[in-house]
KOLMI-550024 format. One record per residue (C-alpha): residue in three letters; x, y, z; residue number from 1. Coordinates in steps of 0.05 Angstrom, whole numbers, plus 32768, in hexadecimal, padded with zeros to 4 digits. Layout:
KOLMI-550024
<r 'ALA',<X,Y,Z>,NUM> ...
//
This chain:
KOLMI-550024
<r 'UNK',<7EBF,80F0,8245>,1> <r 'UNK',<7E9E,80CE,820A>,2> <r 'UNK',<7E62,80EF,81E7>,3> <r 'UNK',<7E36,80DE,81B1>,4> <r 'UNK',<7E50,80D5,816B>,5> <r 'UNK',<7E32,810A,8131>,6> <r 'UNK',<7E17,80F3,80F8>,7> <r 'UNK',<7E55,80FD,80CA>,8> <r 'UNK',<7E7F,80D9,8109>,9> <r 'UNK',<7E4E,809F,8105>,10> <r 'UNK',<7E57,8097,80B4>,11> <r 'UNK',<7EA0,80A2,80BA>,12> <r 'UNK',<7EA2,8070,80EF>,13> <r 'UNK',<7E86,803C,80C5>,14> <r 'UNK',<7EB4,8040,8098>,15> <r 'UNK',<7EF0,803B,80CF>,16> <r 'UNK',<7EDA,8010,80F4>,17> <r 'UNK',<7EEA,7FC1,80FA>,18> <r 'UNK',<7F32,7FCA,80D3>,19> <r 'UNK',<7F04,7FDA,8094>,20> <r 'UNK',<7F39,8009,8076>,21> <r 'UNK',<7F74,7FE9,8063>,22> <r 'UNK',<7F76,7FBE,80A0>,23> <r 'UNK',<7F86,7FF3,80D0>,24> <r 'UNK',<7F61,8000,8115>,25> <r 'UNK',<7F3F,803F,8124>,26> <r 'UNK',<7F28,8051,816B>,27> <r 'UNK',<7EEF,8081,8173>,28> <r 'UNK',<7EEC,80B0,81A7>,29> <r 'UNK',<7F36,80A3,81BB>,30> <r 'UNK',<7F4F,80C2,81F6>,31> <r 'UNK',<7F93,80DA,81E3>,32> <r 'UNK',<7FBC,810D,8218>,33> <r 'UNK',<7F83,8140,8230>,34> <r 'UNK',<7F5E,8138,81F0>,35> <r 'UNK',<7F31,810D,81D1>,36> <r 'UNK',<7F38,80FC,818B>,37> <r 'UNK',<7EF8,80EF,815C>,38> <r 'UNK',<7F1D,80B4,813C>,39> <r 'UNK',<7F61,809A,814F>,40> <r 'UNK',<7F93,806A,8124>,41> <r 'UNK',<7FD1,805B,8152>,42> <r 'UNK',<7FEC,8030,811F>,43> <r 'UNK',<7FF3,8070,80F1>,44> <r 'UNK',<7FF4,80AA,8121>,45> <r 'UNK',<7FB8,80C8,8107>,46> <r 'UNK',<7F85,80ED,811F>,47> <r 'UNK',<7F45,80FA,80EF>,48> <r 'UNK',<7F1D,8135,8114>,49> <r 'UNK',<7ECD,8139,80F3>,50> <r 'UNK',<7EBD,8181,80FF>,51> <r 'UNK',<7E7E,81A1,80F9>,52> <r 'UNK',<7E67,81EF,80F6>,53> <r 'UNK',<7E81,81FA,813C>,54> <r 'UNK',<7EC7,81F4,8122>,55> <r 'UNK',<7EC2,8233,8102>,56> <r 'UNK',<7EC8,826C,8127>,57> <r 'UNK',<7EFC,8290,8143>,58> <r 'UNK',<7F02,8272,8180>,59> <r 'UNK',<7EFC,8226,816C>,60> <r 'UNK',<7F32,822F,8137>,61> <r 'UNK',<7F5B,8245,8169>,62> <r 'UNK',<7F48,8211,8196>,63> <r 'UNK',<7F52,81E1,8159>,64> <r 'UNK',<7F97,81F9,814C>,65> <r 'UNK',<7FA8,81E5,81A2>,66> <r 'UNK',<7F91,81A3,8194>,67> <r 'UNK',<7FB6,8192,814C>,68> <r 'UNK',<7FF2,81B1,8169>,69> <r 'UNK',<7FF3,8183,81AB>,70> <r 'UNK',<7FE6,8148,8175>,71> <r 'UNK',<8023,815E,8152>,72> <r 'UNK',<8050,8163,818A>,73> <r 'UNK',<8040,811D,81A3>,74> <r 'UNK',<8049,80FC,8156>,75> <r 'UNK',<8004,8105,8144>,76> <r 'UNK',<7FE5,811E,80FC>,77> <r 'UNK',<7FA3,813D,8103>,78> <r 'UNK',<7F7C,8136,80C3>,79> <r 'UNK',<7F37,815F,80CA>,80> <r 'UNK',<7EFA,8156,8099>,81> <r 'UNK',<7EB7,817C,80A7>,82> <r 'UNK',<7E76,8164,80A6>,83> <r 'UNK',<7E68,8181,8067>,84> <r 'UNK',<7E9E,815B,8046>,85> <r 'UNK',<7E85,8115,8068>,86> <r 'UNK',<7E3E,8126,8048>,87> <r 'UNK',<7E56,8140,8005>,88> <r 'UNK',<7E97,8116,7FFA>,89> <r 'UNK',<7E8C,80DE,801E>,90> <r 'UNK',<7EC0,80AA,7FF0>,91> <r 'UNK',<7EEB,80E6,7FEA>,92> <r 'UNK',<7EF5,80F4,8039>,93> <r 'UNK',<7EFF,8098,8046>,94> <r 'UNK',<7F30,809C,800F>,95> <r 'UNK',<7F54,80E0,802A>,96> <r 'UNK',<7F50,80BA,806E>,97> <r 'UNK',<7F6D,8075,804A>,98> <r 'UNK',<7FA6,8096,801F>,99> <r 'UNK',<7FBF,80C1,8057>,100> <r 'UNK',<7FBD,8087,8090>,101> <r 'UNK',<7FE6,8050,805F>,102> <r 'UNK',<8014,808B,8055>,103> <r 'UNK',<8029,808F,809C>,104> <r 'UNK',<8017,8046,80B1>,105> <r 'UNK',<805D,8022,80B8>,106> <r 'UNK',<8054,7FE7,8082>,107> <r 'UNK',<8045,7FA8,80A2>,108> <r 'UNK',<806D,7F6F,80B0>,109> <r 'UNK',<806C,7F23,8099>,110> <r 'UNK',<805F,7EF9,80CC>,111> <r 'UNK',<8097,7EC5,80D6>,112> <r 'UNK',<806F,7E8D,80C8>,113> <r 'UNK',<8052,7EAA,8084>,114> <r 'UNK',<8094,7EBD,8069>,115> <r 'UNK',<80AB,7E76,807B>,116> <r 'UNK',<8076,7E52,8067>,117> <r 'UNK',<8075,7E76,8023>,118> <r 'UNK',<80BF,7E59,8016>,119> <r 'UNK',<80B8,7E16,802D>,120> <r 'UNK',<8078,7E05,800C>,121> <r 'UNK',<8095,7E27,7FCF>,122> <r 'UNK',<80D7,7DF9,7FD1>,123> <r 'UNK',<80AE,7DB7,7FDE>,124> <r 'UNK',<8082,7DC2,7FAB>,125> <r 'UNK',<80BD,7DD0,7F76>,126> <r 'UNK',<80DE,7D93,7F96>,127> <r 'UNK',<80A5,7D63,7F8A>,128> <r 'UNK',<8093,7D7B,7F49>,129> <r 'UNK',<80E3,7D65,7F2D>,130> <r 'UNK',<80DD,7D1A,7F56>,131> <r 'UNK',<809F,7D10,7F24>,132> 
//
């Protein structure tokens, strides 16, 4: 079911993979229900679709609308970008993905160790300074 990525998809994947975008995990060619998302971030419930020229025909637009409706009904937002946008406005495309993912993703929770360590460490340093 997986297919070879297009050059535009490779370019977007290079910016998203390995938690490079605000530490968010994106998966490529991710099966989701009856569809395969080009890129999916579960934390943000965001699907990024990179569309080529074939997505401009009436049949493909109708198919994309059905896909988008399925994703929306299942709690995902779909962000569509065109190959032309990836090639002509790459930084803007990545910034749009980043901004939308950060708006949708829940804020990170501090780990209990981090929260406790900071407080104890600060108190210990303050009391050490007082005894000098």
